[in-house]
Each structure stands twice: as C-alpha cells, then as structure tokens.
C-alpha positions as CSV (number, residue, x, y, z in Angstrom):
1,X,111.0,71.0,70.5
2,X,110.9,72.8,73.9
3,X,110.3,70.1,76.8
4,X,109.6,72.2,80.3
5,X,109.6,69.5,82.8
6,X,109.4,72.0,86.2
7,X,108.2,75.3,86.8
8,X,111.9,76.3,87.8
9,X,112.5,76.7,83.8
10,X,109.9,79.1,83.3
11,X,111.8,82.4,83.4
12,X,110.2,85.1,85.6
13,X,110.7,88.6,86.9
14,X,112.9,86.6,89.0
15,X,115.5,85.6,86.9
16,X,115.0,88.3,84.6
17,X,116.0,91.9,85.6
18,X,113.1,93.8,83.2
19,X,110.4,91.1,83.0
20,X,106.9,92.7,83.4
21,X,103.8,90.8,82.0
22,X,100.9,92.5,83.7
23,X,98.5,94.7,81.7
24,X,99.3,97.8,82.9
25,X,103.0,97.5,81.9
26,X,102.0,96.1,78.2
27,X,99.5,99.0,77.5
28,X,96.5,97.0,77.4
29,X,93.9,98.6,78.5
30,X,91.8,97.4,81.9
31,X,88.6,99.1,81.3
32,X,86.8,96.0,79.8
33,X,88.4,94.6,83.3
34,X,86.8,97.3,85.6
35,X,83.2,97.0,83.8
36,X,83.3,93.6,84.5
37,X,84.0,93.7,87.8
38,X,81.3,96.6,88.0
39,X,78.6,94.6,86.8
40,X,79.5,91.5,88.6
41,X,79.3,93.6,92.2
42,X,75.4,94.8,91.0
43,X,74.6,91.6,90.6
44,X,75.8,90.4,94.1
45,X,74.2,93.4,95.6
46,X,70.6,92.4,93.7
47,X,71.3,88.9,94.9
48,X,71.6,90.3,98.7
49,X,69.4,92.4,98.8
50,X,66.6,89.8,97.2
51,X,68.1,87.7,100.0
52,X,67.3,89.8,102.7
53,X,64.1,90.4,101.6
54,X,63.3,87.1,101.4
55,X,64.8,86.3,104.4
56,X,62.9,88.9,106.0
57,X,59.2,87.7,104.7
58,X,60.2,84.2,106.0
59,X,60.9,86.2,109.7
60,X,57.9,87.5,109.9
61,X,55.8,84.6,108.3
62,X,57.6,82.5,111.0
63,X,56.7,85.0,113.8
64,X,52.7,85.1,112.7
65,X,52.9,81.4,112.7
66,X,54.2,81.4,116.3
67,X,51.5,84.1,117.5
68,X,48.3,82.1,116.2
69,X,49.8,79.0,118.0
70,X,49.9,81.0,121.3
71,X,47.0,82.8,121.2
C-alpha cells in the first residue's frame, strides 16, 4: 500500500516533462462540457429575465402606491 502524506509526493507536470492530464491532450471529447455550459447559461439568462420582469412589476406597483398616497 502506498501512503501519500503531502501533495509534494504527487507527480505533476512540474516533475514530469511530458505530463499532460487535460482532456484536450488525452483525446477525450469536450462536446458534452460545452453542451452543459450552454444549457446552464441559457437557464441563467432565463432566470435573469424573470428577475428583471419581477423587479419591474414591483417598481411599477410601488410607483402606483406612491401616486395614490399623494393625490
């Protein structure tokens, strides 16, 4: 059994000249990551739009209440 006590014992690109662990160099496709990223951004965009509409409605409601109080 190998016991690793510190992160200095793990070999990385600093200690190996040809070490590359990223997906682009291993040949694995990143298409699924792009699809997930696009989906999450579309959801964030929809959430931002809903929040903007809610704030706009709340502001209009506030202005109408203020107008009724004043006159």
